[in-house]
DOVEXKOL-326249 format. One record per residue (C-alpha): x, y, z; residue in three letters; residue number from 1. Coordinates in Angstrom, 1 decimal. Layout:
BEGIN
{x = X; y = Y; z = Z; rest = ala; nr = NUM}
...
//
This chain:
BEGIN
{x = 118.6; y = 111.5; z = 136.1; rest = met; nr = 1}
{x = 117.2; y = 111.0; z = 132.5; rest = pro; nr = 2}
{x = 119.4; y = 108.8; z = 130.3; rest = lys; nr = 3}
{x = 120.1; y = 111.6; z = 127.8; rest = tyr; nr = 4}
{x = 121.4; y = 113.8; z = 130.7; rest = gln; nr = 5}
{x = 123.6; y = 111.0; z = 131.9; rest = glu; nr = 6}
{x = 125.2; y = 110.7; z = 128.5; rest = ile; nr = 7}
{x = 125.6; y = 114.4; z = 128.2; rest = ala; nr = 8}
{x = 127.3; y = 114.7; z = 131.6; rest = arg; nr = 9}
{x = 129.6; y = 111.7; z = 130.8; rest = trp; nr = 10}
{x = 130.7; y = 113.4; z = 127.6; rest = leu; nr = 11}
{x = 131.1; y = 116.7; z = 129.3; rest = glu; nr = 12}
{x = 133.3; y = 115.1; z = 132.0; rest = gln; nr = 13}
{x = 135.4; y = 113.6; z = 129.2; rest = gly; nr = 14}
{x = 135.9; y = 117.1; z = 127.7; rest = ile; nr = 15}
{x = 136.8; y = 118.6; z = 131.1; rest = cys; nr = 16}
{x = 139.2; y = 115.8; z = 131.8; rest = asp; nr = 17}
{x = 141.0; y = 116.2; z = 128.5; rest = gly; nr = 18}
{x = 139.9; y = 112.8; z = 127.2; rest = arg; nr = 19}
{x = 138.3; y = 114.6; z = 124.3; rest = tyr; nr = 20}
{x = 140.3; y = 117.6; z = 123.1; rest = leu; nr = 21}
{x = 139.3; y = 120.7; z = 121.1; rest = ser; nr = 22}
{x = 138.5; y = 119.7; z = 117.5; rest = gly; nr = 23}
{x = 138.5; y = 116.0; z = 118.3; rest = gln; nr = 24}
{x = 135.6; y = 113.9; z = 117.1; rest = lys; nr = 25}
{x = 133.3; y = 112.4; z = 119.8; rest = leu; nr = 26}
{x = 132.2; y = 108.7; z = 119.7; rest = pro; nr = 27}
{x = 129.6; y = 108.1; z = 117.0; rest = ser; nr = 28}
{x = 125.9; y = 107.9; z = 117.7; rest = glu; nr = 29}
{x = 126.0; y = 104.2; z = 117.1; rest = gln; nr = 30}
{x = 128.9; y = 103.7; z = 119.5; rest = ala; nr = 31}
{x = 127.0; y = 105.7; z = 122.2; rest = leu; nr = 32}
{x = 123.8; y = 103.8; z = 121.6; rest = arg; nr = 33}
{x = 125.6; y = 100.5; z = 122.1; rest = glu; nr = 34}
{x = 127.6; y = 101.8; z = 125.2; rest = gln; nr = 35}
{x = 124.5; y = 103.1; z = 127.0; rest = phe; nr = 36}
{x = 121.9; y = 100.8; z = 125.6; rest = gly; nr = 37}
{x = 119.6; y = 103.6; z = 124.4; rest = val; nr = 38}
{x = 117.8; y = 104.8; z = 121.3; rest = ser; nr = 39}
{x = 119.2; y = 107.1; z = 118.6; rest = arg; nr = 40}
{x = 116.8; y = 109.8; z = 119.8; rest = gln; nr = 41}
{x = 118.2; y = 109.7; z = 123.3; rest = thr; nr = 42}
{x = 121.8; y = 110.0; z = 122.0; rest = val; nr = 43}
{x = 120.8; y = 112.9; z = 119.7; rest = arg; nr = 44}
{x = 119.1; y = 114.7; z = 122.6; rest = arg; nr = 45}
{x = 122.3; y = 114.4; z = 124.7; rest = ala; nr = 46}
{x = 124.4; y = 115.9; z = 121.9; rest = leu; nr = 47}
{x = 121.9; y = 118.7; z = 121.5; rest = glu; nr = 48}
{x = 122.3; y = 119.6; z = 125.2; rest = val; nr = 49}
{x = 126.1; y = 119.9; z = 124.7; rest = leu; nr = 50}
{x = 125.6; y = 121.9; z = 121.5; rest = glu; nr = 51}
{x = 123.3; y = 124.3; z = 123.4; rest = asp; nr = 52}
{x = 126.0; y = 124.7; z = 126.0; rest = glu; nr = 53}
{x = 128.6; y = 125.5; z = 123.4; rest = gly; nr = 54}
{x = 130.8; y = 122.5; z = 124.2; rest = leu; nr = 55}
{x = 130.4; y = 120.6; z = 120.9; rest = val; nr = 56}
{x = 129.3; y = 121.3; z = 117.3; rest = tyr; nr = 57}
{x = 128.0; y = 119.0; z = 114.6; rest = gly; nr = 58}
{x = 129.4; y = 118.7; z = 111.1; rest = arg; nr = 59}
{x = 127.1; y = 117.4; z = 108.4; rest = gln; nr = 60}
{x = 128.0; y = 113.8; z = 107.5; rest = gly; nr = 61}
{x = 131.1; y = 113.8; z = 109.7; rest = ser; nr = 62}
{x = 129.9; y = 113.6; z = 113.3; rest = gly; nr = 63}
{x = 130.1; y = 115.7; z = 116.4; rest = thr; nr = 64}
{x = 133.3; y = 117.5; z = 117.5; rest = phe; nr = 65}
{x = 134.6; y = 119.2; z = 120.6; rest = val; nr = 66}
{x = 134.3; y = 123.0; z = 120.3; rest = ala; nr = 67}
{x = 137.4; y = 125.2; z = 120.6; rest = asp; nr = 68}
{x = 136.5; y = 126.9; z = 123.8; rest = gln; nr = 69}
{x = 139.5; y = 129.2; z = 123.8; rest = glu; nr = 70}
{x = 138.8; y = 130.5; z = 120.3; rest = ala; nr = 71}
{x = 135.1; y = 131.0; z = 121.2; rest = glu; nr = 72}
{x = 136.1; y = 132.9; z = 124.3; rest = glu; nr = 73}
{x = 138.4; y = 135.2; z = 122.3; rest = asn; nr = 74}
{x = 135.7; y = 135.9; z = 119.8; rest = ala; nr = 75}
{x = 133.3; y = 137.2; z = 122.4; rest = lys; nr = 76}
{x = 133.2; y = 140.8; z = 123.6; rest = ser; nr = 77}
{x = 135.8; y = 141.7; z = 126.1; rest = arg; nr = 78}
{x = 133.8; y = 144.7; z = 127.5; rest = gln; nr = 79}
{x = 133.1; y = 144.9; z = 131.3; rest = ile; nr = 80}
{x = 131.1; y = 147.8; z = 132.7; rest = ala; nr = 81}
{x = 132.1; y = 149.1; z = 136.1; rest = val; nr = 82}
{x = 129.5; y = 151.3; z = 137.7; rest = val; nr = 83}
{x = 129.9; y = 152.9; z = 141.1; rest = thr; nr = 84}
{x = 128.0; y = 155.6; z = 143.0; rest = thr; nr = 85}
{x = 130.9; y = 158.0; z = 142.8; rest = tyr; nr = 86}
{x = 134.2; y = 157.8; z = 140.9; rest = val; nr = 87}
{x = 136.7; y = 160.4; z = 141.7; rest = asp; nr = 88}
{x = 136.8; y = 160.6; z = 145.5; rest = asn; nr = 89}
{x = 136.6; y = 158.7; z = 148.8; rest = tyr; nr = 90}
{x = 137.0; y = 154.8; z = 148.5; rest = ile; nr = 91}
{x = 135.9; y = 154.5; z = 144.9; rest = phe; nr = 92}
{x = 139.2; y = 155.2; z = 143.0; rest = pro; nr = 93}
{x = 140.9; y = 152.4; z = 145.0; rest = arg; nr = 94}
{x = 138.0; y = 150.0; z = 144.3; rest = ile; nr = 95}
{x = 138.1; y = 150.7; z = 140.6; rest = ile; nr = 96}
{x = 141.9; y = 150.4; z = 140.5; rest = gln; nr = 97}
{x = 141.6; y = 146.9; z = 142.0; rest = gly; nr = 98}
{x = 138.9; y = 145.9; z = 139.5; rest = val; nr = 99}
{x = 140.8; y = 147.3; z = 136.5; rest = glu; nr = 100}
{x = 144.2; y = 145.7; z = 137.5; rest = ser; nr = 101}
{x = 142.7; y = 142.2; z = 137.4; rest = val; nr = 102}
{x = 140.5; y = 142.6; z = 134.3; rest = leu; nr = 103}
{x = 143.0; y = 144.4; z = 132.2; rest = ser; nr = 104}
{x = 145.6; y = 141.6; z = 132.9; rest = arg; nr = 105}
{x = 143.1; y = 139.2; z = 131.5; rest = glu; nr = 106}
{x = 142.5; y = 141.2; z = 128.3; rest = gly; nr = 107}
{x = 139.2; y = 142.8; z = 129.2; rest = phe; nr = 108}
{x = 138.3; y = 146.5; z = 128.6; rest = gln; nr = 109}
{x = 136.8; y = 148.3; z = 131.5; rest = val; nr = 110}
{x = 134.1; y = 151.0; z = 130.9; rest = gln; nr = 111}
{x = 133.5; y = 153.2; z = 134.0; rest = ile; nr = 112}
{x = 130.3; y = 155.0; z = 134.8; rest = ser; nr = 113}
{x = 128.9; y = 156.5; z = 138.0; rest = phe; nr = 114}
{x = 125.4; y = 157.2; z = 139.3; rest = thr; nr = 115}
{x = 125.9; y = 159.8; z = 142.0; rest = asn; nr = 116}
{x = 123.7; y = 157.4; z = 144.0; rest = asn; nr = 117}
{x = 120.7; y = 158.6; z = 141.9; rest = arg; nr = 118}
{x = 118.1; y = 156.1; z = 140.6; rest = leu; nr = 119}
{x = 117.4; y = 158.1; z = 137.5; rest = gln; nr = 120}
{x = 121.1; y = 158.2; z = 136.5; rest = lys; nr = 121}
{x = 121.4; y = 154.4; z = 137.3; rest = glu; nr = 122}
{x = 118.5; y = 153.8; z = 134.9; rest = gly; nr = 123}
{x = 120.1; y = 155.9; z = 132.1; rest = glu; nr = 124}
{x = 123.3; y = 153.9; z = 132.5; rest = ile; nr = 125}
{x = 121.5; y = 150.5; z = 132.4; rest = leu; nr = 126}
{x = 119.5; y = 151.5; z = 129.3; rest = glu; nr = 127}
{x = 122.7; y = 152.6; z = 127.6; rest = asn; nr = 128}
{x = 124.5; y = 149.4; z = 128.4; rest = leu; nr = 129}
{x = 121.5; y = 147.4; z = 127.0; rest = met; nr = 130}
{x = 122.6; y = 148.4; z = 123.5; rest = asn; nr = 131}
{x = 126.2; y = 147.4; z = 123.9; rest = gln; nr = 132}
{x = 128.1; y = 144.1; z = 123.4; rest = glu; nr = 133}
{x = 128.7; y = 143.6; z = 127.1; rest = leu; nr = 134}
{x = 130.0; y = 140.5; z = 128.8; rest = arg; nr = 135}
{x = 129.6; y = 141.5; z = 132.4; rest = gly; nr = 136}
{x = 128.9; y = 144.4; z = 134.8; rest = met; nr = 137}
{x = 130.3; y = 145.1; z = 138.3; rest = ile; nr = 138}
{x = 128.0; y = 147.7; z = 139.9; rest = ile; nr = 139}
{x = 127.4; y = 149.3; z = 143.2; rest = glu; nr = 140}
{x = 123.7; y = 149.3; z = 143.9; rest = ala; nr = 141}
{x = 122.0; y = 152.7; z = 144.1; rest = thr; nr = 142}
{x = 120.1; y = 153.5; z = 147.3; rest = lys; nr = 143}
{x = 120.0; y = 149.8; z = 148.0; rest = ser; nr = 144}
{x = 117.8; y = 150.2; z = 151.1; rest = ala; nr = 145}
{x = 114.9; y = 151.5; z = 149.0; rest = leu; nr = 146}
{x = 112.7; y = 149.9; z = 146.4; rest = pro; nr = 147}
{x = 114.3; y = 150.3; z = 143.0; rest = asn; nr = 148}
{x = 112.3; y = 151.0; z = 139.8; rest = pro; nr = 149}
{x = 115.3; y = 149.8; z = 137.7; rest = asn; nr = 150}
{x = 115.0; y = 146.2; z = 138.6; rest = ile; nr = 151}
{x = 113.4; y = 145.3; z = 135.3; rest = pro; nr = 152}
{x = 116.4; y = 146.8; z = 133.5; rest = leu; nr = 153}
{x = 118.7; y = 144.5; z = 135.5; rest = tyr; nr = 154}
{x = 116.6; y = 141.5; z = 134.6; rest = arg; nr = 155}
{x = 116.7; y = 142.4; z = 130.9; rest = cys; nr = 156}
{x = 120.5; y = 142.5; z = 131.0; rest = leu; nr = 157}
{x = 120.5; y = 139.1; z = 132.8; rest = leu; nr = 158}
{x = 118.3; y = 137.7; z = 130.1; rest = glu; nr = 159}
{x = 120.7; y = 139.0; z = 127.5; rest = lys; nr = 160}
{x = 123.4; y = 136.9; z = 129.2; rest = gly; nr = 161}
{x = 125.2; y = 139.7; z = 130.9; rest = val; nr = 162}
{x = 126.9; y = 138.6; z = 134.1; rest = gln; nr = 163}
{x = 126.1; y = 141.0; z = 137.0; rest = ile; nr = 164}
{x = 128.0; y = 141.3; z = 140.3; rest = leu; nr = 165}
{x = 127.3; y = 143.9; z = 143.0; rest = phe; nr = 166}
{x = 129.8; y = 145.9; z = 145.1; rest = leu; nr = 167}
{x = 129.2; y = 146.8; z = 148.7; rest = asn; nr = 168}
{x = 125.4; y = 146.1; z = 148.6; rest = ser; nr = 169}
{x = 122.9; y = 144.5; z = 146.3; rest = gly; nr = 170}
{x = 119.2; y = 144.2; z = 145.7; rest = tyr; nr = 171}
{x = 117.3; y = 141.3; z = 147.4; rest = pro; nr = 172}
{x = 115.1; y = 140.9; z = 144.2; rest = glu; nr = 173}
{x = 118.1; y = 139.8; z = 142.1; rest = leu; nr = 174}
{x = 120.0; y = 136.6; z = 142.6; rest = asp; nr = 175}
{x = 123.4; y = 138.1; z = 141.9; rest = cys; nr = 176}
{x = 126.6; y = 137.8; z = 144.0; rest = pro; nr = 177}
{x = 127.7; y = 140.7; z = 146.2; rest = val; nr = 178}
{x = 131.3; y = 141.5; z = 147.2; rest = val; nr = 179}
{x = 131.2; y = 143.6; z = 150.4; rest = ala; nr = 180}
{x = 132.6; y = 144.4; z = 153.8; rest = leu; nr = 181}
{x = 130.9; y = 142.5; z = 156.5; rest = asp; nr = 182}
{x = 128.8; y = 145.5; z = 157.5; rest = asp; nr = 183}
{x = 127.0; y = 143.8; z = 160.4; rest = val; nr = 184}
{x = 130.4; y = 142.9; z = 161.9; rest = glu; nr = 185}
{x = 131.6; y = 146.4; z = 161.3; rest = ala; nr = 186}
{x = 128.8; y = 147.7; z = 163.5; rest = gly; nr = 187}
{x = 129.6; y = 145.0; z = 166.2; rest = arg; nr = 188}
{x = 133.3; y = 145.9; z = 166.0; rest = cys; nr = 189}
{x = 132.7; y = 149.6; z = 166.7; rest = ala; nr = 190}
{x = 130.3; y = 148.8; z = 169.6; rest = ala; nr = 191}
{x = 132.7; y = 146.3; z = 171.2; rest = arg; nr = 192}
{x = 135.5; y = 148.9; z = 171.1; rest = phe; nr = 193}
{x = 133.4; y = 151.7; z = 172.6; rest = leu; nr = 194}
{x = 132.1; y = 149.4; z = 175.3; rest = leu; nr = 195}
{x = 135.6; y = 148.2; z = 176.1; rest = asp; nr = 196}
{x = 136.7; y = 151.8; z = 176.4; rest = met; nr = 197}
{x = 134.0; y = 152.3; z = 179.1; rest = gly; nr = 198}
{x = 131.3; y = 154.0; z = 177.1; rest = his; nr = 199}
{x = 127.7; y = 153.0; z = 177.8; rest = thr; nr = 200}
{x = 125.8; y = 156.0; z = 176.5; rest = glu; nr = 201}
{x = 126.1; y = 155.4; z = 172.8; rest = leu; nr = 202}
{x = 124.6; y = 157.1; z = 169.8; rest = gly; nr = 203}
{x = 124.8; y = 156.6; z = 166.1; rest = gly; nr = 204}
{x = 124.6; y = 158.3; z = 162.7; rest = ile; nr = 205}
{x = 123.6; y = 156.1; z = 159.8; rest = phe; nr = 206}
{x = 122.7; y = 156.5; z = 156.2; rest = lys; nr = 207}
{x = 119.1; y = 155.5; z = 155.6; rest = ser; nr = 208}
{x = 119.0; y = 154.9; z = 151.8; rest = asp; nr = 209}
{x = 122.0; y = 152.5; z = 151.5; rest = asp; nr = 210}
{x = 121.8; y = 148.9; z = 152.7; rest = gly; nr = 211}
{x = 125.1; y = 149.3; z = 154.4; rest = gln; nr = 212}
{x = 123.6; y = 151.8; z = 156.9; rest = gly; nr = 213}
{x = 120.9; y = 149.3; z = 157.9; rest = arg; nr = 214}
{x = 123.4; y = 146.5; z = 158.4; rest = leu; nr = 215}
{x = 125.9; y = 148.6; z = 160.3; rest = arg; nr = 216}
{x = 123.1; y = 149.8; z = 162.6; rest = tyr; nr = 217}
{x = 121.9; y = 146.2; z = 163.0; rest = gln; nr = 218}
{x = 125.4; y = 145.0; z = 164.1; rest = gly; nr = 219}
{x = 126.0; y = 148.0; z = 166.4; rest = phe; nr = 220}
{x = 122.6; y = 147.6; z = 168.1; rest = leu; nr = 221}
{x = 123.0; y = 143.8; z = 168.5; rest = ser; nr = 222}
{x = 126.4; y = 144.2; z = 170.2; rest = glu; nr = 223}
{x = 125.0; y = 146.8; z = 172.6; rest = ile; nr = 224}
{x = 122.0; y = 144.6; z = 173.5; rest = arg; nr = 225}
{x = 124.3; y = 141.6; z = 173.9; rest = ser; nr = 226}
{x = 126.2; y = 143.6; z = 176.6; rest = ala; nr = 227}
{x = 122.9; y = 144.0; z = 178.5; rest = gly; nr = 228}
{x = 122.5; y = 147.7; z = 177.7; rest = leu; nr = 229}
{x = 119.5; y = 149.5; z = 176.2; rest = gln; nr = 230}
{x = 119.5; y = 152.3; z = 173.6; rest = thr; nr = 231}
{x = 117.1; y = 155.1; z = 173.0; rest = glu; nr = 232}
{x = 115.8; y = 155.8; z = 169.5; rest = asp; nr = 233}
{x = 116.4; y = 159.5; z = 169.9; rest = asp; nr = 234}
{x = 120.1; y = 158.9; z = 170.3; rest = gln; nr = 235}
{x = 120.4; y = 157.9; z = 166.7; rest = phe; nr = 236}
{x = 120.3; y = 160.2; z = 163.6; rest = val; nr = 237}
{x = 119.5; y = 159.0; z = 160.1; rest = trp; nr = 238}
{x = 120.4; y = 160.9; z = 157.0; rest = tyr; nr = 239}
{x = 120.2; y = 160.2; z = 153.2; rest = asp; nr = 240}
{x = 122.2; y = 161.0; z = 150.1; rest = thr; nr = 241}
{x = 120.7; y = 164.5; z = 149.8; rest = gly; nr = 242}
{x = 122.0; y = 165.4; z = 153.2; rest = asp; nr = 243}
{x = 125.7; y = 164.7; z = 152.4; rest = ile; nr = 244}
{x = 127.7; y = 167.9; z = 152.8; rest = gly; nr = 245}
{x = 124.7; y = 169.6; z = 154.5; rest = ser; nr = 246}
{x = 124.9; y = 168.5; z = 158.1; rest = phe; nr = 247}
{x = 124.9; y = 172.1; z = 159.2; rest = ala; nr = 248}
{x = 121.3; y = 172.3; z = 158.2; rest = arg; nr = 249}
{x = 120.6; y = 169.5; z = 160.7; rest = met; nr = 250}
{x = 122.8; y = 171.0; z = 163.4; rest = glu; nr = 251}
{x = 120.0; y = 171.3; z = 166.0; rest = arg; nr = 252}
{x = 118.9; y = 167.7; z = 165.5; rest = arg; nr = 253}
{x = 122.5; y = 166.3; z = 165.8; rest = phe; nr = 254}
{x = 123.2; y = 168.3; z = 169.0; rest = leu; nr = 255}
{x = 119.9; y = 167.4; z = 170.6; rest = glu; nr = 256}
{x = 120.1; y = 163.7; z = 169.8; rest = arg; nr = 257}
{x = 123.8; y = 163.3; z = 170.8; rest = leu; nr = 258}
{x = 123.6; y = 165.5; z = 173.9; rest = ala; nr = 259}
{x = 123.5; y = 162.6; z = 176.4; rest = asp; nr = 260}
{x = 126.0; y = 160.4; z = 174.6; rest = cys; nr = 261}
{x = 129.7; y = 160.0; z = 175.4; rest = thr; nr = 262}
{x = 130.4; y = 158.2; z = 172.1; rest = ala; nr = 263}
{x = 128.9; y = 157.9; z = 168.6; rest = val; nr = 264}
{x = 129.3; y = 155.5; z = 165.8; rest = phe; nr = 265}
{x = 129.2; y = 157.1; z = 162.3; rest = cys; nr = 266}
{x = 128.2; y = 155.4; z = 159.1; rest = tyr; nr = 267}
{x = 131.5; y = 156.3; z = 157.4; rest = asn; nr = 268}
{x = 134.5; y = 158.6; z = 157.6; rest = asp; nr = 269}
{x = 132.9; y = 161.3; z = 155.5; rest = ser; nr = 270}
{x = 130.0; y = 161.6; z = 157.9; rest = ala; nr = 271}
{x = 132.3; y = 161.5; z = 160.9; rest = ala; nr = 272}
{x = 134.5; y = 164.4; z = 159.6; rest = val; nr = 273}
{x = 131.4; y = 166.5; z = 158.8; rest = glu; nr = 274}
{x = 130.1; y = 165.8; z = 162.3; rest = leu; nr = 275}
{x = 133.5; y = 166.7; z = 163.9; rest = met; nr = 276}
{x = 133.3; y = 170.1; z = 162.0; rest = glu; nr = 277}
{x = 129.8; y = 170.7; z = 163.3; rest = leu; nr = 278}
{x = 130.9; y = 169.8; z = 166.9; rest = leu; nr = 279}
{x = 133.9; y = 172.0; z = 166.8; rest = gly; nr = 280}
{x = 131.8; y = 175.0; z = 165.8; rest = lys; nr = 281}
{x = 129.7; y = 174.4; z = 168.9; rest = asn; nr = 282}
{x = 132.7; y = 174.0; z = 171.3; rest = gly; nr = 283}
{x = 132.3; y = 170.2; z = 171.6; rest = ile; nr = 284}
{x = 135.7; y = 168.6; z = 171.7; rest = arg; nr = 285}
{x = 136.6; y = 165.2; z = 170.2; rest = val; nr = 286}
{x = 137.4; y = 163.0; z = 172.1; rest = pro; nr = 287}
{x = 137.2; y = 164.9; z = 175.4; rest = glu; nr = 288}
{x = 133.5; y = 165.5; z = 175.2; rest = asp; nr = 289}
{x = 132.4; y = 163.0; z = 172.6; rest = leu; nr = 290}
{x = 134.3; y = 160.0; z = 171.2; rest = ser; nr = 291}
{x = 133.8; y = 158.9; z = 167.6; rest = ile; nr = 292}
{x = 134.3; y = 155.7; z = 165.6; rest = val; nr = 293}
{x = 133.5; y = 155.4; z = 161.9; rest = ser; nr = 294}
{x = 133.9; y = 153.0; z = 159.0; rest = val; nr = 295}
{x = 136.2; y = 152.9; z = 155.9; rest = asp; nr = 296}
{x = 139.6; y = 154.0; z = 157.2; rest = asp; nr = 297}
{x = 140.2; y = 156.5; z = 154.4; rest = thr; nr = 298}
{x = 142.6; y = 159.4; z = 154.1; rest = asp; nr = 299}
{x = 139.9; y = 161.5; z = 155.7; rest = leu; nr = 300}
{x = 140.6; y = 159.6; z = 159.0; rest = ala; nr = 301}
{x = 144.1; y = 161.2; z = 159.0; rest = leu; nr = 302}
{x = 143.0; y = 164.8; z = 158.4; rest = tyr; nr = 303}
{x = 142.5; y = 167.3; z = 161.1; rest = gly; nr = 304}
{x = 143.9; y = 167.7; z = 164.6; rest = asp; nr = 305}
{x = 142.4; y = 164.4; z = 165.8; rest = val; nr = 306}
{x = 143.0; y = 161.1; z = 164.0; rest = gly; nr = 307}
{x = 139.8; y = 159.1; z = 163.4; rest = leu; nr = 308}
{x = 139.4; y = 155.6; z = 164.7; rest = thr; nr = 309}
{x = 137.8; y = 153.7; z = 161.9; rest = ser; nr = 310}
{x = 136.8; y = 150.2; z = 160.8; rest = val; nr = 311}
{x = 139.0; y = 149.3; z = 157.9; rest = his; nr = 312}
{x = 137.5; y = 148.9; z = 154.4; rest = his; nr = 313}
{x = 139.5; y = 146.8; z = 152.0; rest = pro; nr = 314}
{x = 139.0; y = 149.1; z = 149.0; rest = lys; nr = 315}
{x = 141.5; y = 147.8; z = 146.4; rest = glu; nr = 316}
{x = 141.3; y = 144.2; z = 147.7; rest = glu; nr = 317}
{x = 137.5; y = 144.4; z = 147.4; rest = leu; nr = 318}
{x = 137.8; y = 145.5; z = 143.8; rest = gly; nr = 319}
{x = 140.3; y = 142.7; z = 143.0; rest = lys; nr = 320}
{x = 138.0; y = 140.1; z = 144.6; rest = lys; nr = 321}
{x = 135.0; y = 141.4; z = 142.6; rest = ala; nr = 322}
{x = 137.0; y = 141.1; z = 139.4; rest = ala; nr = 323}
{x = 138.2; y = 137.6; z = 140.2; rest = glu; nr = 324}
{x = 134.6; y = 136.5; z = 140.9; rest = ile; nr = 325}
{x = 133.4; y = 138.1; z = 137.6; rest = met; nr = 326}
{x = 136.1; y = 136.2; z = 135.7; rest = leu; nr = 327}
{x = 134.9; y = 132.9; z = 137.2; rest = ser; nr = 328}
{x = 131.3; y = 133.8; z = 136.3; rest = met; nr = 329}
{x = 132.3; y = 134.4; z = 132.7; rest = leu; nr = 330}
{x = 134.3; y = 131.2; z = 132.4; rest = arg; nr = 331}
{x = 131.6; y = 128.9; z = 133.8; rest = arg; nr = 332}
{x = 130.4; y = 126.3; z = 131.3; rest = lys; nr = 333}
{x = 127.3; y = 124.4; z = 130.6; rest = gly; nr = 334}
{x = 125.2; y = 123.3; z = 133.6; rest = arg; nr = 335}
{x = 127.4; y = 125.4; z = 136.0; rest = gln; nr = 336}
{x = 125.7; y = 128.5; z = 134.7; rest = arg; nr = 337}
{x = 122.5; y = 127.5; z = 136.5; rest = ser; nr = 338}
{x = 124.3; y = 127.3; z = 139.8; rest = ile; nr = 339}
{x = 124.4; y = 130.7; z = 141.6; rest = pro; nr = 340}
{x = 127.9; y = 132.1; z = 142.3; rest = val; nr = 341}
{x = 128.6; y = 133.0; z = 145.9; rest = ala; nr = 342}
{x = 129.6; y = 136.5; z = 146.8; rest = gly; nr = 343}
{x = 132.2; y = 137.4; z = 149.4; rest = tyr; nr = 344}
{x = 132.3; y = 139.3; z = 152.6; rest = glu; nr = 345}
{x = 135.6; y = 140.8; z = 154.0; rest = phe; nr = 346}
{x = 136.3; y = 140.5; z = 157.6; rest = gly; nr = 347}
{x = 136.9; y = 143.7; z = 159.7; rest = val; nr = 348}
{x = 139.5; y = 145.2; z = 161.8; rest = trp; nr = 349}
{x = 139.8; y = 148.5; z = 163.6; rest = leu; nr = 350}
{x = 142.3; y = 151.2; z = 162.8; rest = ala; nr = 351}
{x = 142.7; y = 152.9; z = 166.2; rest = arg; nr = 352}
{x = 143.6; y = 156.6; z = 166.4; rest = arg; nr = 353}
{x = 142.8; y = 159.4; z = 168.8; rest = asp; nr = 354}
{x = 139.1; y = 160.0; z = 168.4; rest = ser; nr = 355}
{x = 138.1; y = 157.7; z = 171.3; rest = val; nr = 356}
{x = 139.0; y = 158.3; z = 174.9; rest = arg; nr = 357}
{x = 138.8; y = 155.8; z = 177.7; rest = arg; nr = 358}
{x = 136.3; y = 156.5; z = 180.5; rest = leu; nr = 359}
{x = 137.0; y = 155.6; z = 184.1; rest = asn; nr = 360}
{x = 135.0; y = 152.5; z = 185.0; rest = lys; nr = 361}
//
């Protein structure tokens, strides 16, 4: 380590340890020169590093003093943007509630936007945020399984010093933390349960333009292969955002691909409920004719005549964790800002209801 960095880190440690308090004068340049046996230029360079990090400030003719970090923090913007694909339904109100409960307690204002999982809308939101005094952004990636033309906008925000954290899924091009369900394990969990219930002819319905769909498919497939079973590609159906609410248009495809299956794993509860409606119209009973497992454990899982077995999504807890990590990102000082912040994956558990029947082995 260069000598000036050694001096800077020693002084920084003294500030962190409380040896030097806010407003207190640091040792003089001469004292530091004698202590470390270095030139005046080396000492000044070390102090410049700390000034750049906002830890100290110089006063002409008086020396160098410890900055009042709390006052500086309070003077900064308290605005955090929260952007989800949807706002007023499904899991999103609970996630937003979790985020807001933590940030508001710490004095931050939350600005909520939603993209409808459309890249154009995401771009408009990012461009609008570019002109605001923003400290951080907690955002759910839009169509995260696809190339995204808005990556340059994200990079511009990062260059402005905006801290960015992703919900549920992120973009591989950006080195930003992600707080999410362990989607690979969600797929494995669903497959294990269906296998334990005696099902070997398994199908799946997955969302193709969100990264979670790919990961859940990966986990589901790997668990089936680990059990020594094979799967057929034509027992899986892929849909995208534009197909939501329109499974009836794909009725023939669904019925043909799931015809030889005894059980199916659905991307989420919304897809599972839509599938159950389609099956009911065609006289296919759940679970007598086809068992179903999905992900998210929402209120939708409780609707209808058959309760839906679903991998639990933490929702509000996920929002709280995202807010806590964002706060730690905002409070990092100095050299810590160059160290990537780790994201977080929630473990999974299965909420068992009546949509899966046991087959005789």
